[in-house]
N, C-alpha and C positions, 0 to 999 in steps of 0.2 A: 925502760919497759912499762913502768907505771904511767909515765907521761903519755906514752903511745896509746895505752888502753884508755886513758882519760879522753884523749883527742878522738879516739874511735867512738866512744859512747856519746860524746858531745855532737859528733857528726851525725850519728843515728838519731839523736834527739832533735837536731835541727831539721833533718829530712822528715821526721814525723810531724813536726810543727808545720812545715811547709805543706805537707800533704793534707793536713787537717784544714789549713787555710784555703786550699784549693778545692776541697769537697763542698759542693753546694747542698744546702738544706732543702727540705720540701718547700718551705716558704720561699726560698730564693728561686727555685725552679718554677713554682706557681706564678710568682711575680714576673719572671722572665717570659712565661707563656702569655700572660695577660698583656704585657708590653708588646709582644710579637703581634698579637691579634689587633691591638690598638693601632699599631704602626702600619699594618697591612692595608694596601689599597684594594687587594683582591688576590685571587690565586686560581691555579688550575691543578687538578689532581686526578690521577688514574689509580684505580684499585680493583681488587677482586674480592667479591663478597660470597661467602659460602653459608647457606642456610641449612642447618641440620635439624629439621622437624619432620617426623614421619620416617619412612623406610630408607629413602635415598637422599643423600646430600644434593642440594641444588646450588650450582655455581653461576655467578653473574659478574659481568664486567661493568664497572661504574666509571663514568667520566664526569667530573665535577668542575663547574665554573662558578666562581663567585666574584662579583664586582660590587664594591661598596657604593652606596649604603645597603641597597636591598635587592640587587639583581642576582638571581640564582638560575643555574641550568644543571640538572642532574640527569644524566642519560644512563638508564639501566638496560643492559643487554644480556640475554641468555646466549652463551656461546654455542650451545648445542641445538638451539631452536631458532626459527625465524621470528623471534619475539623481542619486542623493544617497547619501553615506555620512557617518557621524559617528563620530569617535573620542571616547570618554569615559574619563576616569580619575577614579575616586572612591575612597572608602574600601574598596569591595568589590573593586576590581580595574581592569583595562583592558579596555574593550569596543569593538567596532566594530559599529555599528548599520547595517543595510541595510533602510530602511523599505519599499522596493518589494517585498521578499521577506518582510517581517515577521520577520526573523531578527536575532539578536544573537550576535556571536562574542566569546567571552571568551579573552583571552590571558594567559599567565604572562609578563609583560613588565616591563622596567624603563623602558619608554617614559614620557616623552621623553628621559630622561637618557642613554640608551645610544647616541645618535647625533645628528648635526646635524638641525635642523628649521628650514627656511627661513622658516617663518611664525610661529615662536615667538621673542619678544623676548629672553628670558633665554638661549635656546639660541644665538642669534647673538652675544650678549655673551660667553658661555662660549667660543665658537670663537675670538673675538678674544683673550681672556685666555690661552687655552692655546697659541696659536701665537706663539712667541717671535720668529718671523721674519715676522710680519704686516707688510704694507706699509700706508702711511698717507699721505693727502693731504687738505689743507683747501682748499675752494673758497669762493666768496662766501657761499653759503647752507648748505653741507653739509660733513660729515666723511665720508670714504670710506676703507674698509679693504679690503684683499685678504688673505684668510686661507686656510689649509688647511681641508678639511672633515673631518667625522667620520662620513660615511655608511658603510653596509654596503658599498656599491660605490665607496669613495673612490678606487680606482685609476681608475675610469671618470670620476668627477666629483671631481677632486682639489682644485679651488680655487673660491672664491666672492668676489664683490664686494658689500660691504654698505655702504649709504648711510644716514646719519642726518641729521636736521635739526639745525642749530646751535641752541643755546639749549634747546629742549625735549628734544633727544636722541631724538626719535621715529624709528622706522624708516621709511625712504622706499621703499627697494627692495633686492632681493637678486637677484644673478645667479649661479647655480651653473653652473660651466663644465667642459667636458671637457678632455682633455689637450692639445687644440689651442687652448684658450682661447675656445672657441665656447660661448655661453650655451645650456644645455640646459633648465634650469628658471629661469624669471623670475617673481619675486613683486613686485607693486607694491601698496603699502599705500595705501588711500583714506582711512582714518580710524583713529585710535588714541585710546582713552580710558583714561588711567592712573587707578589707584585707583577702578575702577568698582564699583558696587554690584550685588549679585546677590540675586535672590529666593530664598526657601527652596525647596529642591528643584530648583534650577537645574541641578544635575549628576546628578539622579536618572535611572536608566536607563529605566524605564518611561515616565516623564513626557516624556523627550526623544524616545523612539520615537513616542509619540502626537503630539507637536508636529511632528516631522519628517514623519509620514504625512499631516498636513494639507497640506503642500506637495507631497509625492510619495506619492500613495495606493498602497496595496498593489495589485500587479498582478493583473488579472482577465482572463479570456478570453485566455490567453496563446497567441500564435501559436507552434506547435511548431517552425516553421521559423526559421532565423536566418541571418544573413550570416556566412560563414566568414571568419575573420581570419587573417592570415599574419604571420610574423616578418619585420620589415624590418631586423633587426640586420645590421651589416656585420662578420662574423667570417670572416677568411680560412680557406679550406679547408672551408667548410660549404656543402653544396648541398641543395636541396629534392629529396626522393626520392619520396615517395608521399603520396596522400590517400585515405583510406577512410572511408565513411559507413555507419553501422549504425542500425537502428531500435530504440528502447527504449520503455519505458512513458511516459517524459517527452518523447518525440520523437526526433529524430535525435542521434546522437553521431558526431563527426568526429575522426579521428586523422590528424595530420600528422606525417610522419617526415622528419627532416633528418639527413643522413649526412655523414661526414668525421671529422677528428680530434676534433672537438667535437660529436658527434652528440647529438640530443635528440628527444623526442617531445612534441607539443602536442595535448592532448585538449580538445574543446569540446562542451558540451551544455547544454540549457536547465536552469536551476535550478528546484528545487521551491519553490512559494510556500506559505507557511503561512497557514491561514485566520485572519481578523482576530479570531476568538474567543479565540485564544491566541497568544503570542509564543514562538518557539523559541529556546532558549539553547544554543549549541554551544560546547563547550570545544575550543579549537584547539591542535594540536601544532605546534611550530615558532615561529620568531621573527617578530614582527610587522614588516612592511617596507612603507614608503610608496612606492608606484609612481607617485604623482602623481595619476593618474586613479582609483586604487583602492587599497585596503589589502590586502596579501597576507600569506600565511603561508609562511615560508621554512624548509625543512629541509635536511638534508645533500645530498639528491639530488632535491628537488622544490620547486616554488613554486606555490601555488594562489591564485586570486583570482576575483572576480565583477565583471562589467561588463554593464550593460544586460540584466540577467536571465539572463546566460549564465555558466556556470561554466567556468573555464579551469584546467587542470593541466599544468604543464611538468615533464617528467621528464628527468633526465640524470645519468649517472655521470661524464661527461667535463667538463661545464661547472663552473667555480668558482662560488661564491655570487655574486660580483660579476657574472660573465657571465650567470648565470641572471636576476638582476635586470634587467640590460641587455636581454636577449632579451624578458623579460616586458613591459618598458616599450615595446618596439618593436612589439608585436603590434597590428596595425591592419587595417582592412578594405581590400580591393583584390584585384586579380587577380595582383599580383606575389607570387611564392612564394619 
């Protein structure tokens, strides 16, 4: 009986040792992720991104292509609206294509190396590698990291939770959180194809504009009227002061004024659509910034973007760059000013 018990306890001890040997540490997983990125020739990924800023969550479909060393194609589509934008990086530069307007915006940008990108695999791994205080846990099927972010508005969105599949190390989800640990941006990956193959011209600007316009045609017969959108940002000491509308050649232009310690002005007007016979290339001043629902251009005292065929310009000498991004992300339809 005693021998039987001894064998039993020895067997349990052996199982415990084997289990401990099989468990990977945070350092092991991090090295595994770095090796995965280093060995990759490229990838394709599909994901759904939800932005919860303001009153209503906004959901977007994301299609990501990356071919080493520097080719990127990120297609952002709003499932409920005829809205689409595409970020392209190729040998010629960094472009943002807006098919509905038949316009291409060119940026002098280090994107995507200059900040966190919740839908780019190598960016997530870089965030983990650079955060020496990153938290880690292992579940039955996943590895989960909590890291600092490298966003332009990292004070507003300081941390993120990144989940990978065990074994394949595919990204599963990313939750970008505010200072209260509340998810503001959530990305859920539906498919990831490592070492994907790409056709010739897969990252060509004109070819991608043409293919994007098959899904979202160039706008015609534009209604000169539009629904005015207001800032839903919760910044202490700011109050809505005034709304003025003017008639222009393109329709109405609306100026919203917010006063207080952090005063700002928000301008809205219909964008000009370029005929399909030619595509307009616009060189942008400022830093390219991802607002989630759109790509904007951020300068020292302004941020510009386009959504649903409407141009938005936010001016302020009081708001910090972080605050300007936050206000821009909060601009939504509704009667609340």
